MOPAC internal coordinates of N, CA, C and O (Angstrom, degrees):
PM7 1SCF
backbone

  N    0.0000 0     0.00 0     0.00 0    0    0    0
  C    1.4763 1     0.00 0     0.00 0    1    0    0
  C    1.6105 1   109.29 1     0.00 0    2    1    0
  O    1.2310 1   122.63 1   -52.85 1    3    2    1
  N    1.3077 1   112.56 1   127.15 1    3    2    1
  C    1.4647 1   116.15 1  -177.22 1    5    3    2
  C    1.5610 1   111.56 1   -76.88 1    6    5    3
  O    1.2310 1   122.81 1   -36.73 1    7    6    5
  N    1.2856 1   112.21 1   143.27 1    7    6    5
  C    1.5365 1   119.55 1   177.42 1    9    7    6
  C    1.5053 1   107.78 1   -83.65 1   10    9    7
  O    1.2310 1   122.38 1   -21.02 1   11   10    9
  N    1.3969 1   113.05 1   158.98 1   11   10    9
  C    1.3534 1   118.61 1   176.23 1   13   11   10
  C    1.4699 1   114.97 1  -117.41 1   14   13   11
  O    1.2310 1   118.29 1   -51.74 1   15   14   13
  N    1.3330 1   120.86 1   128.26 1   15   14   13
  C    1.4815 1   124.24 1   178.35 1   17   15   14
  C    1.4924 1   118.74 1  -115.40 1   18   17   15
  O    1.2310 1   117.03 1   -29.59 1   19   18   17
  N    1.2261 1   123.25 1   150.41 1   19   18   17
  C    1.3625 1   130.71 1   173.80 1   21   19   18
  C    1.6045 1   106.72 1  -111.86 1   22   21   19
  O    1.2310 1   121.50 1   -61.54 1   23   22   21
  N    1.3775 1   114.74 1   118.46 1   23   22   21
  C    1.4858 1   117.41 1  -177.59 1   25   23   22
  C    1.5568 1   102.66 1  -108.87 1   26   25   23
  O    1.2310 1   121.29 1   -59.59 1   27   26   25
  N    1.3565 1   115.13 1   120.41 1   27   26   25
  C    1.5180 1   124.05 1   178.41 1   29   27   26
  C    1.4601 1   108.47 1  -110.31 1   30   29   27
  O    1.2310 1   117.81 1   -82.57 1   31   30   29
  N    1.2704 1   121.78 1    97.43 1   31   30   29
  C    1.4178 1   130.07 1  -170.24 1   33   31   30
  C    1.5649 1   112.59 1  -141.89 1   34   33   31
  O    1.2310 1   119.47 1   -46.65 1   35   34   33
  N    1.1970 1   118.61 1   133.35 1   35   34   33
  C    1.5229 1   122.21 1  -176.05 1   37   35   34
  C    1.5594 1   114.93 1   -80.31 1   38   37   35
  O    1.2310 1   122.34 1   150.44 1   39   38   37
  N    1.4074 1   113.13 1   -29.56 1   39   38   37
  C    1.4903 1   115.74 1   178.86 1   41   39   38
  C    1.4827 1   110.58 1   -92.41 1   42   41   39
  O    1.2310 1   123.28 1   -70.14 1   43   42   41
  N    1.4169 1   111.31 1   109.86 1   43   42   41
  C    1.4244 1   118.02 1  -171.67 1   45   43   42
  C    1.5299 1   111.80 1   -58.19 1   46   45   43
  O    1.2310 1   119.46 1   140.02 1   47   46   45
  N    1.2563 1   118.63 1   -39.98 1   47   46   45
  C    1.5125 1   116.13 1  -174.44 1   49   47   46
  C    1.5680 1   106.72 1   -66.40 1   50   49   47
  O    1.2310 1   119.76 1   139.51 1   51   50   49
  N    1.2456 1   118.07 1   -40.49 1   51   50   49
  C    1.5268 1   124.13 1  -179.60 1   53   51   50
  C    1.5497 1   103.42 1   -65.74 1   54   53   51
  O    1.2310 1   117.63 1   132.00 1   55   54   53
  N    1.2479 1   122.12 1   -48.00 1   55   54   53
  C    1.4453 1   123.34 1   179.06 1   57   55   54
  C    1.4552 1   110.78 1   -53.24 1   58   57   55
  O    1.2310 1   118.93 1   128.69 1   59   58   57
  N    1.3977 1   119.64 1   -51.31 1   59   58   57
  C    1.4629 1   121.67 1   175.82 1   61   59   58
  C    1.4814 1   117.36 1   -58.32 1   62   61   59
  O    1.2310 1   121.01 1   142.64 1   63   62   61
  N    1.3167 1   115.68 1   -37.36 1   63   62   61
  C    1.4458 1   119.39 1   175.96 1   65   63   62
  C    1.4895 1   115.62 1   -67.13 1   66   65   63
  O    1.2310 1   121.91 1   145.70 1   67   66   65
  N    1.3552 1   113.94 1   -34.30 1   67   66   65
  C    1.4590 1   123.68 1   177.73 1   69   67   66
  C    1.5102 1   106.68 1   -66.85 1   70   69   67
  O    1.2310 1   121.83 1   131.75 1   71   70   69
  N    1.3767 1   114.10 1   -48.25 1   71   70   69
  C    1.4374 1   119.62 1   178.05 1   73   71   70
  C    1.5607 1   115.41 1   -59.79 1   74   73   71
  O    1.2310 1   120.42 1   136.00 1   75   74   73
  N    1.2411 1   116.80 1   -44.00 1   75   74   73
  C    1.4700 1   119.19 1   179.04 1   77   75   74
  C    1.5031 1   108.42 1   -64.08 1   78   77   75
  O    1.2310 1   117.75 1   139.41 1   79   78   77
  N    1.3726 1   121.89 1   -40.59 1   79   78   77
  C    1.4655 1   123.76 1  -175.64 1   81   79   78
  C    1.5059 1   106.20 1   -72.16 1   82   81   79
  O    1.2310 1   118.92 1   139.29 1   83   82   81
  N    1.2735 1   119.66 1   -40.71 1   83   82   81
  C    1.5671 1   115.35 1   173.89 1   85   83   82
  C    1.4510 1   114.53 1   -66.57 1   86   85   83
  O    1.2310 1   118.80 1   142.61 1   87   86   85
  N    1.2919 1   119.90 1   -37.39 1   87   86   85
  C    1.4440 1   119.09 1   173.43 1   89   87   86
  C    1.4641 1   115.25 1   -63.52 1   90   89   87
  O    1.2310 1   118.20 1   146.26 1   91   90   89
  N    1.3748 1   121.03 1   -33.74 1   91   90   89
  C    1.4555 1   126.43 1   175.42 1   93   91   90
  C    1.5815 1   107.29 1   -64.41 1   94   93   91
  O    1.2310 1   122.11 1   154.88 1   95   94   93
  N    1.4006 1   113.57 1   -25.12 1   95   94   93
  C    1.5448 1   114.20 1  -178.57 1   97   95   94
  C    1.5904 1   109.84 1  -100.26 1   98   97   95
  O    1.2310 1   123.74 1  -159.40 1   99   98   97
  N    1.3158 1   110.44 1    20.60 1   99   98   97
  C    1.4761 1   112.26 1   173.35 1  101   99   98
  C    1.5393 1   117.66 1    93.17 1  102  101   99
  O    1.2310 1   119.26 1  -176.08 1  103  102  101
  N    1.2394 1   119.02 1     3.92 1  103  102  101
  C    1.4788 1   120.36 1  -173.05 1  105  103  102
  C    1.5404 1   105.95 1   -93.35 1  106  105  103
  O    1.2310 1   121.19 1   -29.80 1  107  106  105
  N    1.3770 1   115.33 1   150.20 1  107  106  105
  C    1.3983 1   125.13 1   157.74 1  109  107  106
  C    1.4989 1   108.16 1   -88.98 1  110  109  107
  O    1.2310 1   118.73 1   -48.20 1  111  110  109
  N    1.2950 1   120.03 1   131.80 1  111  110  109
  C    1.5100 1   125.94 1  -174.29 1  113  111  110
  C    1.4187 1   113.89 1  -123.92 1  114  113  111
  O    1.2310 1   121.50 1   -44.13 1  115  114  113
  N    1.3650 1   114.73 1   135.87 1  115  114  113
  C    1.4845 1   124.39 1   167.45 1  117  115  114
  C    1.5174 1   108.72 1  -110.94 1  118  117  115
  O    1.2310 1   118.64 1   -44.20 1  119  118  117
  N    1.3096 1   120.20 1   135.80 1  119  118  117
  C    1.4911 1   122.67 1  -178.76 1  121  119  118
  C    1.4931 1   110.06 1  -120.28 1  122  121  119
  O    1.2310 1   121.05 1   -33.47 1  123  122  121
  N    1.2639 1   115.61 1   146.53 1  123  122  121
  C    1.3793 1   127.04 1   173.20 1  125  123  122
  C    1.6229 1   116.09 1  -156.46 1  126  125  123
  O    1.2310 1   121.44 1   -17.41 1  127  126  125
  N    1.2518 1   114.85 1   162.59 1  127  126  125
  C    1.4896 1   117.56 1  -172.85 1  129  127  126
  C    1.5574 1   113.35 1  -111.51 1  130  129  127
  O    1.2310 1   122.26 1   176.49 1  131  130  129
  N    1.4272 1   113.29 1    -3.51 1  131  130  129
  C    1.5171 1   115.03 1  -175.92 1  133  131  130
  C    1.5335 1   110.00 1  -145.75 1  134  133  131
  O    1.2310 1   124.79 1   -20.11 1  135  134  133
  N    1.3729 1   108.42 1   159.89 1  135  134  133
  C    1.5561 1   115.20 1  -178.49 1  137  135  134
  C    1.5242 1   119.21 1   -58.68 1  138  137  135
  O    1.2310 1   124.47 1   139.81 1  139  138  137
  N    1.4654 1   109.03 1   -40.19 1  139  138  137
  C    1.4054 1   112.24 1  -175.08 1  141  139  138
  C    1.6544 1   112.76 1   -64.52 1  142  141  139
  O    1.2310 1   124.10 1   134.37 1  143  142  141
  N    1.3315 1   109.73 1   -45.63 1  143  142  141
  C    1.4427 1   113.09 1   179.97 1  145  143  142
  C    1.7107 1   112.19 1   -65.54 1  146  145  143
  O    1.2310 1   125.38 1   147.17 1  147  146  145
  N    1.4143 1   107.26 1   -32.83 1  147  146  145
  C    1.5081 1   108.41 1   174.71 1  149  147  146
  C    1.5546 1   114.13 1   -55.32 1  150  149  147
  O    1.2310 1   122.00 1   133.82 1  151  150  149
  N    1.3856 1   113.77 1   -46.18 1  151  150  149
  C    1.4066 1   121.57 1  -175.88 1  153  151  150
  C    1.5564 1   103.68 1   -66.58 1  154  153  151
  O    1.2310 1   115.75 1   144.58 1  155  154  153
  N    1.2317 1   125.68 1   -35.42 1  155  154  153
  C    1.4236 1   127.38 1  -175.46 1  157  155  154
  C    1.5421 1   107.21 1   -72.50 1  158  157  155
  O    1.2310 1   119.84 1   140.27 1  159  158  157
  N    1.3174 1   117.92 1   -39.73 1  159  158  157
  C    1.5086 1   120.99 1   177.12 1  161  159  158
  C    1.5650 1   110.34 1   -67.40 1  162  161  159
  O    1.2310 1   119.79 1   142.72 1  163  162  161
  N    1.3638 1   118.00 1   -37.28 1  163  162  161
  C    1.3775 1   119.93 1   177.52 1  165  163  162
  C    1.5682 1   112.14 1   -63.39 1  166  165  163
  O    1.2310 1   121.20 1   143.89 1  167  166  165
  N    1.2889 1   115.30 1   -36.11 1  167  166  165
  C    1.4379 1   123.72 1  -179.87 1  169  167  166
  C    1.5761 1   111.14 1   -68.92 1  170  169  167
  O    1.2310 1   122.44 1   139.62 1  171  170  169
  N    1.3798 1   112.94 1   -40.38 1  171  170  169
  C    1.4730 1   117.56 1  -176.00 1  173  171  170
  C    1.4949 1   113.57 1   -81.92 1  174  173  171
  O    1.2310 1   119.87 1   148.03 1  175  174  173
  N    1.3840 1   117.85 1   -31.97 1  175  174  173
  C    1.4148 1   125.44 1   178.56 1  177  175  174
  C    1.5831 1   113.96 1  -115.79 1  178  177  175
  O    1.2310 1   123.44 1   -94.40 1  179  178  177
  N    1.2792 1   111.01 1    85.60 1  179  178  177
  C    1.4550 1   115.07 1  -176.08 1  181  179  178
  C    1.4894 1   116.59 1   -68.51 1  182  181  179
  O    1.2310 1   122.02 1   171.43 1  183  182  181
  N    1.3919 1   113.74 1    -8.57 1  183  182  181
  C    1.4212 1   117.08 1  -176.91 1  185  183  182
  C    1.6425 1   106.98 1   -86.21 1  186  185  183
  O    1.2310 1   116.14 1  -178.37 1  187  186  185
  N    1.2554 1   124.93 1     1.63 1  187  186  185
  C    1.4488 1   120.94 1   174.59 1  189  187  186
  C    1.4948 1   113.54 1   -62.71 1  190  189  187
  O    1.2310 1   120.10 1   -53.73 1  191  190  189
  N    1.2213 1   117.41 1   126.27 1  191  190  189
  C    1.3811 1   125.75 1  -170.35 1  193  191  190
  C    1.5595 1   114.66 1  -105.75 1  194  193  191
  O    1.2310 1   117.88 1   155.02 1  195  194  193
  N    1.3075 1   121.63 1   -24.98 1  195  194  193
  C    1.3657 1   128.03 1  -174.29 1  197  195  194
  C    1.4600 1   112.32 1  -150.54 1  198  197  195
  O    1.2310 1   121.73 1   -33.97 1  199  198  197
  N    1.3880 1   114.30 1   146.03 1  199  198  197
  C    1.5099 1   113.67 1   178.80 1  201  199  198
  C    1.5229 1   106.03 1  -122.30 1  202  201  199
  O    1.2310 1   122.95 1   -39.99 1  203  202  201
  N    1.4100 1   111.96 1   140.01 1  203  202  201
  C    1.4200 1   121.04 1   173.00 1  205  203  202
  C    1.4673 1   104.63 1  -114.49 1  206  205  203
  O    1.2310 1   122.05 1   -60.15 1  207  206  205
  N    1.4051 1   113.69 1   119.85 1  207  206  205
  C    1.4332 1   119.86 1  -166.63 1  209  207  206
  C    1.4711 1   116.36 1  -130.51 1  210  209  207
  O    1.2310 1   120.10 1   -46.11 1  211  210  209
  N    1.2959 1   117.42 1   133.89 1  211  210  209
  C    1.5043 1   124.11 1   170.28 1  213  211  210
  C    1.4827 1   111.42 1   -84.71 1  214  213  211
  O    1.2310 1   119.18 1   -25.64 1  215  214  213
  N    1.2525 1   119.16 1   154.36 1  215  214  213
  C    1.5647 1   121.59 1   172.95 1  217  215  214
  C    1.5256 1   106.46 1   -74.82 1  218  217  215
  O    1.2310 1   119.43 1   134.99 1  219  218  217
  N    1.3908 1   118.69 1   -45.01 1  219  218  217
  C    1.3978 1   120.93 1  -171.81 1  221  219  218
  C    1.6081 1   104.36 1   -93.13 1  222  221  219
  O    1.2310 1   123.14 1   -53.61 1  223  222  221
  N    1.3867 1   111.59 1   126.39 1  223  222  221
  C    1.4217 1   123.98 1  -178.33 1  225  223  222
  C    1.5057 1   110.43 1  -127.61 1  226  225  223
  O    1.2310 1   123.59 1   -18.34 1  227  226  225
  N    1.3219 1   110.72 1   161.66 1  227  226  225
  C    1.4733 1   119.73 1   175.94 1  229  227  226
  C    1.6440 1   108.87 1   -75.61 1  230  229  227
  O    1.2310 1   117.01 1   -50.57 1  231  230  229
  N    1.2140 1   123.29 1   129.43 1  231  230  229
  C    1.4323 1   117.84 1  -174.68 1  233  231  230
  C    1.4632 1   112.38 1   116.25 1  234  233  231
  O    1.2310 1   120.19 1     5.76 1  235  234  233
  N    1.3285 1   117.23 1  -174.24 1  235  234  233
  C    1.3906 1   119.75 1  -176.42 1  237  235  234
  C    1.6197 1   112.02 1   -93.35 1  238  237  235
  O    1.2310 1   121.13 1   171.92 1  239  238  237
  N    1.4559 1   115.44 1    -8.08 1  239  238  237
  C    1.4100 1   116.79 1  -177.98 1  241  239  238
  C    1.6345 1   108.28 1  -106.13 1  242  241  239
  O    1.2310 1   122.00 1   -30.87 1  243  242  241
  N    1.2948 1   113.77 1   149.13 1  243  242  241
  C    1.5002 1   123.28 1  -177.32 1  245  243  242
  C    1.4351 1   106.31 1   -98.08 1  246  245  243
  O    1.2310 1   119.14 1    -8.63 1  247  246  245
  N    1.2095 1   119.24 1   171.37 1  247  246  245
  C    1.4633 1   127.55 1   164.59 1  249  247  246
  C    1.5132 1   115.49 1   -50.34 1  250  249  247
  O    1.2310 1   121.48 1   139.57 1  251  250  249
  N    1.2811 1   114.78 1   -40.43 1  251  250  249
  C    1.4900 1   122.45 1   177.33 1  253  251  250
  C    1.5349 1   107.88 1   -61.80 1  254  253  251
  O    1.2310 1   122.68 1   129.20 1  255  254  253
  N    1.2836 1   112.48 1   -50.80 1  255  254  253
  C    1.5485 1   114.14 1  -179.04 1  257  255  254
  C    1.4473 1   110.73 1   -59.04 1  258  257  255
  O    1.2310 1   118.69 1   146.09 1  259  258  257
  N    1.3745 1   120.10 1   -33.91 1  259  258  257
  C    1.4497 1   122.36 1   171.63 1  261  259  258
  C    1.4078 1   115.33 1   -65.17 1  262  261  259
  O    1.2310 1   117.71 1   135.14 1  263  262  261
  N    1.3314 1   121.97 1   -44.86 1  263  262  261
  C    1.4330 1   122.52 1  -179.50 1  265  263  262
  C    1.5854 1   110.19 1   -61.89 1  266  265  263
  O    1.2310 1   119.91 1   142.78 1  267  266  265
  N    1.3785 1   117.78 1   -37.22 1  267  266  265
  C    1.4105 1   121.63 1  -179.72 1  269  267  266
  C    1.4732 1   107.77 1   -58.80 1  270  269  267
  O    1.2310 1   120.44 1   133.99 1  271  270  269
  N    1.3490 1   116.77 1   -46.01 1  271  270  269
  C    1.5714 1   120.49 1  -176.15 1  273  271  270
  C    1.5940 1   107.22 1   -68.31 1  274  273  271
  O    1.2310 1   119.76 1   139.87 1  275  274  273
  N    1.3065 1   118.06 1   -40.13 1  275  274  273
  C    1.4034 1   121.18 1  -179.77 1  277  275  274
  C    1.4908 1   113.33 1   -61.28 1  278  277  275
  O    1.2310 1   120.06 1   134.67 1  279  278  277
  N    1.3765 1   117.49 1   -45.33 1  279  278  277
  C    1.3575 1   123.66 1  -177.54 1  281  279  278
  C    1.5285 1   111.48 1   -70.61 1  282  281  279
  O    1.2310 1   117.95 1   154.05 1  283  282  281
  N    1.3106 1   121.50 1   -25.95 1  283  282  281
  C    1.4981 1   124.18 1  -178.27 1  285  283  282
  C    1.5034 1   108.45 1   -84.53 1  286  285  283
  O    1.2310 1   119.95 1   168.12 1  287  286  285
  N    1.4511 1   117.71 1   -11.88 1  287  286  285
  C    1.5034 1   114.93 1  -173.55 1  289  287  286
  C    1.6169 1   105.36 1  -109.16 1  290  289  287
  O    1.2310 1   123.55 1   -57.33 1  291  290  289
  N    1.3738 1   110.80 1   122.67 1  291  290  289
  C    1.4215 1   122.87 1  -177.09 1  293  291  290
  C    1.5443 1   109.32 1   -51.25 1  294  293  291
  O    1.2310 1   118.37 1   144.32 1  295  294  293
  N    1.3867 1   120.71 1   -35.68 1  295  294  293
  C    1.4653 1   123.33 1  -173.45 1  297  295  294
  C    1.5589 1   106.24 1   -68.63 1  298  297  295
  O    1.2310 1   119.99 1   147.30 1  299  298  297
  N    1.2330 1   117.62 1   -32.70 1  299  298  297
  C    1.5746 1   119.45 1  -169.53 1  301  299  298
  C    1.4542 1   117.42 1  -116.90 1  302  301  299
  O    1.2310 1   117.57 1   177.75 1  303  302  301
  N    1.3045 1   122.22 1    -2.25 1  303  302  301
  C    1.5743 1   127.46 1  -172.82 1  305  303  302
  C    1.4252 1   106.81 1   -71.84 1  306  305  303
  O    1.2310 1   115.39 1   161.77 1  307  306  305
  N    1.3063 1   126.35 1   -18.23 1  307  306  305
  C    1.4835 1   122.04 1   179.68 1  309  307  306
  C    1.6665 1   113.15 1  -100.04 1  310  309  307
  O    1.2310 1   122.42 1   179.70 1  311  310  309
  N    1.3992 1   112.97 1    -0.30 1  311  310  309
  C    1.5216 1   113.29 1  -179.78 1  313  311  310
  C    1.5738 1   103.66 1   -75.16 1  314  313  311
  O    1.2310 1   123.45 1   -52.32 1  315  314  313
  N    1.2911 1   110.98 1   127.68 1  315  314  313
  C    1.6489 1   116.90 1   175.10 1  317  315  314
  C    1.6173 1   105.76 1   -58.05 1  318  317  315
  O    1.2310 1   122.92 1   -42.11 1  319  318  317
  N    1.2841 1   112.00 1   137.89 1  319  318  317
  C    1.4602 1   121.65 1   177.58 1  321  319  318
  C    1.5568 1   106.73 1  -127.97 1  322  321  319
  O    1.2310 1   123.04 1   -52.43 1  323  322  321
  N    1.4193 1   111.78 1   127.57 1  323  322  321
  C    1.4424 1   123.18 1  -177.26 1  325  323  322
  C    1.5751 1   103.07 1  -119.71 1  326  325  323
  O    1.2310 1   121.65 1   -67.36 1  327  326  325
  N    1.3574 1   114.45 1   112.64 1  327  326  325
  C    1.4140 1   117.70 1   178.63 1  329  327  326
  C    1.5211 1   107.83 1   -93.75 1  330  329  327
  O    1.2310 1   121.42 1   -49.87 1  331  330  329
  N    1.3161 1   114.89 1   130.13 1  331  330  329
  C    1.3493 1   124.06 1   177.70 1  333  331  330
  C    1.5019 1   108.58 1  -127.02 1  334  333  331
  O    1.2310 1   119.37 1   -69.04 1  335  334  333
  N    1.3044 1   118.82 1   110.96 1  335  334  333
  C    1.5626 1   121.88 1  -171.59 1  337  335  334
  C    1.4834 1   112.15 1  -148.38 1  338  337  335
  O    1.2310 1   120.81 1   -18.69 1  339  338  337
  N    1.3126 1   116.06 1   161.31 1  339  338  337
  C    1.4284 1   123.03 1   174.20 1  341  339  338
  C    1.4251 1   114.19 1   -76.31 1  342  341  339
  O    1.2310 1   120.23 1   156.38 1  343  342  341
  N    1.3769 1   117.17 1   -23.62 1  343  342  341
  C    1.4983 1   116.80 1   177.92 1  345  343  342
  C    1.4689 1   114.73 1   -71.75 1  346  345  343
  O    1.2310 1   123.11 1   -43.32 1  347  346  345
  N    1.3147 1   111.64 1   136.68 1  347  346  345
  C    1.4144 1   117.34 1  -174.79 1  349  347  346
  C    1.5897 1   105.45 1  -120.41 1  350  349  347
  O    1.2310 1   121.47 1  -163.54 1  351  350  349
  N    1.2285 1   114.79 1    16.46 1  351  350  349
  C    1.5259 1   118.49 1  -175.71 1  353  351  350
  C    1.4929 1   108.81 1   -68.20 1  354  353  351
  O    1.2310 1   120.63 1   -51.95 1  355  354  353
  N    1.2806 1   116.40 1   128.05 1  355  354  353
  C    1.5304 1   124.38 1  -177.87 1  357  355  354
  C    1.4574 1   111.40 1   -54.21 1  358  357  355
  O    1.2310 1   119.47 1   130.55 1  359  358  357
  N    1.2927 1   118.62 1   -49.45 1  359  358  357
  C    1.4554 1   123.78 1  -176.24 1  361  359  358
  C    1.4944 1   114.82 1   -55.66 1  362  361  359
  O    1.2310 1   124.02 1   132.89 1  363  362  361
  N    1.4173 1   109.89 1   -47.11 1  363  362  361
  C    1.4473 1   115.16 1  -178.62 1  365  363  362
  C    1.6139 1   111.65 1   -64.93 1  366  365  363
  O    1.2310 1   122.83 1   137.82 1  367  366  365
  N    1.4334 1   112.19 1   -42.18 1  367  366  365
  C    1.4202 1   114.40 1   179.58 1  369  367  366
  C    1.4110 1   108.32 1   -63.75 1  370  369  367
  O    1.2310 1   114.90 1   141.03 1  371  370  369
  N    1.3181 1   127.28 1   -38.97 1  371  370  369
  C    1.4090 1   129.38 1  -179.46 1  373  371  370
  C    1.4724 1   110.95 1   -65.05 1  374  373  371
  O    1.2310 1   118.99 1   137.48 1  375  374  373
  N    1.2378 1   119.54 1   -42.52 1  375  374  373
  C    1.5086 1   126.82 1   174.89 1  377  375  374
  C    1.5981 1   107.60 1   -56.29 1  378  377  375
  O    1.2310 1   120.15 1   131.07 1  379  378  377
  N    1.2888 1   117.32 1   -48.93 1  379  378  377
  C    1.4954 1   118.83 1   177.88 1  381  379  378
  C    1.4660 1   112.38 1   -59.95 1  382  381  379
  O    1.2310 1   119.80 1   132.83 1  383  382  381
  N    1.2842 1   117.99 1   -47.17 1  383  382  381
  C    1.4088 1   123.72 1  -173.23 1  385  383  382
  C    1.6104 1   107.48 1   -66.50 1  386  385  383
  O    1.2310 1   120.48 1   140.29 1  387  386  385
  N    1.2773 1   116.68 1   -39.71 1  387  386  385
  C    1.4626 1   124.74 1   177.36 1  389  387  386
  C    1.5155 1   110.83 1   -57.55 1  390  389  387
  O    1.2310 1   121.15 1   140.79 1  391  390  389
  N    1.2756 1   115.40 1   -39.21 1  391  390  389
  C    1.4568 1   124.82 1  -174.37 1  393  391  390
  C    1.6287 1   105.54 1   -76.93 1  394  393  391
  O    1.2310 1   118.76 1   165.87 1  395  394  393
  N    1.3113 1   119.98 1   -14.13 1  395  394  393
  C    1.5062 1   122.07 1   177.29 1  397  395  394
  C    1.4993 1   116.09 1    95.77 1  398  397  395
  O    1.2310 1   119.53 1  -153.73 1  399  398  397
  N    1.2829 1   118.50 1    26.27 1  399  398  397
  C    1.4617 1   119.30 1   171.37 1  401  399  398
  C    1.5842 1   110.38 1   -66.95 1  402  401  399
  O    1.2310 1   120.36 1   -24.18 1  403  402  401
  N    1.3184 1   116.92 1   155.82 1  403  402  401
  C    1.4116 1   124.28 1  -177.05 1  405  403  402
  C    1.5582 1   111.26 1   -69.07 1  406  405  403
  O    1.2310 1   122.19 1   134.63 1  407  406  405
  N    1.3395 1   113.42 1   -45.37 1  407  406  405
  C    1.4162 1   119.51 1  -175.17 1  409  407  406
  C    1.5343 1   111.44 1  -166.41 1  410  409  407
  O    1.2310 1   123.89 1   -34.65 1  411  410  409
  N    1.3751 1   110.15 1   145.35 1  411  410  409
  C    1.5104 1   115.61 1   176.01 1  413  411  410
  C    1.5722 1   110.49 1  -110.51 1  414  413  411
  O    1.2310 1   117.37 1   -54.11 1  415  414  413
  N    1.3064 1   122.60 1   125.89 1  415  414  413
  C    1.4147 1   123.48 1   176.36 1  417  415  414
  C    1.4530 1   107.35 1  -114.67 1  418  417  415
  O    1.2310 1   121.60 1   -28.64 1  419  418  417
  N    1.3384 1   114.55 1   151.36 1  419  418  417
  C    1.4346 1   124.21 1   169.98 1  421  419  418
  C    1.5311 1   106.12 1  -102.34 1  422  421  419
  O    1.2310 1   120.86 1   -60.49 1  423  422  421
  N    1.2861 1   115.96 1   119.51 1  423  422  421
  C    1.4362 1   121.36 1  -165.25 1  425  423  422
  C    1.5793 1   111.94 1   -45.14 1  426  425  423
  O    1.2310 1   121.86 1   129.76 1  427  426  425
  N    1.3343 1   114.04 1   -50.24 1  427  426  425
  C    1.3870 1   123.47 1  -172.65 1  429  427  426
  C    1.5350 1   111.85 1   -65.70 1  430  429  427
  O    1.2310 1   120.13 1   168.22 1  431  430  429
  N    1.2887 1   117.36 1   -11.78 1  431  430  429
  C    1.5530 1   117.87 1  -176.25 1  433  431  430
  C    1.3878 1   115.59 1  -106.16 1  434  433  431
  O    1.2310 1   121.20 1   179.29 1  435  434  433
  N    1.3612 1   115.32 1    -0.71 1  435  434  433
  C    1.5930 1   113.60 1  -177.40 1  437  435  434
  C    1.5187 1   105.90 1  -138.66 1  438  437  435
  O    1.2310 1   122.67 1   -25.44 1  439  438  437
  N    1.3126 1   112.49 1   154.56 1  439  438  437
  C    1.5195 1   124.28 1   175.98 1  441  439  438
  C    1.4802 1   107.20 1   -89.79 1  442  441  439
  O    1.2310 1   119.20 1   -22.74 1  443  442  441
  N    1.2244 1   119.13 1   157.26 1  443  442  441
  C    1.4354 1   126.30 1  -179.22 1  445  443  442
  C    1.5771 1   106.31 1   -64.03 1  446  445  443
  O    1.2310 1   118.12 1   136.37 1  447  446  445
  N    1.3309 1   121.18 1   -43.63 1  447  446  445
  C    1.2948 1   123.46 1   177.19 1  449  447  446
  C    1.5198 1   117.66 1   -60.93 1  450  449  447
  O    1.2310 1   120.42 1   149.87 1  451  450  449
  N    1.2473 1   116.80 1   -30.13 1  451  450  449
  C    1.5244 1   118.07 1   179.21 1  453  451  450
  C    1.5080 1   105.80 1   -71.69 1  454  453  451
  O    1.2310 1   119.22 1   138.63 1  455  454  453
  N    1.2804 1   119.10 1   -41.37 1  455  454  453
  C    1.5410 1   124.35 1  -177.20 1  457  455  454
  C    1.5746 1   107.32 1   -63.24 1  458  457  455
  O    1.2310 1   122.03 1   131.72 1  459  458  457
  N    1.3150 1   113.72 1   -48.28 1  459  458  457
  C    1.5214 1   120.40 1   178.11 1  461  459  458
  C    1.4522 1   111.72 1   -60.12 1  462  461  459
  O    1.2310 1   121.29 1   140.11 1  463  462  461
  N    1.2928 1   115.13 1   -39.89 1  463  462  461
  C    1.5839 1   114.25 1   173.23 1  465  463  462
  C    1.5079 1   113.49 1   -60.27 1  466  465  463
  O    1.2310 1   119.91 1   138.67 1  467  466  465
  N    1.3690 1   117.79 1   -41.33 1  467  466  465
  C    1.5092 1   121.12 1  -178.81 1  469  467  466
  C    1.5865 1   102.77 1   -68.92 1  470  469  467
  O    1.2310 1   117.12 1   139.75 1  471  470  469
  N    1.2885 1   123.09 1   -40.25 1  471  470  469
  C    1.5210 1   121.04 1   179.38 1  473  471  470
  C    1.4713 1   107.85 1   -59.48 1  474  473  471
  O    1.2310 1   119.48 1   129.75 1  475  474  473
  N    1.3599 1   118.60 1   -50.25 1  475  474  473
  C    1.4348 1   120.48 1  -178.28 1  477  475  474
  C    1.5598 1   111.83 1   -60.67 1  478  477  475
  O    1.2310 1   119.41 1   146.81 1  479  478  477
  N    1.2473 1   118.74 1   -33.19 1  479  478  477
  C    1.4122 1   121.70 1   179.20 1  481  479  478
  C    1.6002 1   109.19 1   -70.14 1  482  481  479
  O    1.2310 1   121.47 1   135.77 1  483  482  481
  N    1.2736 1   114.79 1   -44.23 1  483  482  481
  C    1.5349 1   119.55 1   174.71 1  485  483  482
  C    1.5159 1   114.12 1   -59.33 1  486  485  483
  O    1.2310 1   120.77 1   146.47 1  487  486  485
  N    1.3210 1   116.13 1   -33.53 1  487  486  485
  C    1.4254 1   117.91 1   178.31 1  489  487  486
  C    1.5238 1   114.48 1   -92.40 1  490  489  487
  O    1.2310 1   120.25 1   178.24 1  491  490  489
  N    1.4003 1   117.13 1    -1.76 1  491  490  489
  C    1.4582 1   120.52 1   173.99 1  493  491  490
  C    1.4926 1   105.07 1    84.34 1  494  493  491
  O    1.2310 1   116.02 1  -165.90 1  495  494  493
  N    1.2776 1   125.16 1    14.10 1  495  494  493
  C    1.6272 1   123.73 1  -174.05 1  497  495  494
  C    1.5160 1   102.04 1   -91.34 1  498  497  495
  O    1.2310 1   121.39 1   -55.98 1  499  498  497
  N    1.2252 1   114.94 1   124.02 1  499  498  497
  C    1.5138 1   124.44 1   171.05 1  501  499  498
  C    1.5004 1   107.98 1   -98.82 1  502  501  499
  O    1.2310 1   122.83 1   -40.84 1  503  502  501
  N    1.3439 1   112.19 1   139.16 1  503  502  501
  C    1.5790 1   116.95 1   171.91 1  505  503  502
  C    1.4645 1   106.58 1   -87.81 1  506  505  503
  O    1.2310 1   120.10 1   180.00 1  507  506  505

């Protein structure tokens, strides 16, 4: 059974690359660039099992704002969230971790394959 992921990333080229890589790993993927549309996609596609999230998003809300909303909503607060961002600010990372995300990655420090492996492990998917 394929897993379903939501990718919330403001850089469209990177978002498409992530989508292609996840699809090659058997995922069905939904993409968006902002928090409001992410919540809309979660509402429409209840099969979404994992969220790949950037801190910087298009619009007035950040990835952190989205995580706060997710964790406050009973329907979404158990979905694993992996934050992949250029920000390495300790306070931001700490805030994400305190909210209960699965892991925070600094984009330049990790390969897509490593992140996908962690996502598969979180979902119990073995290759």
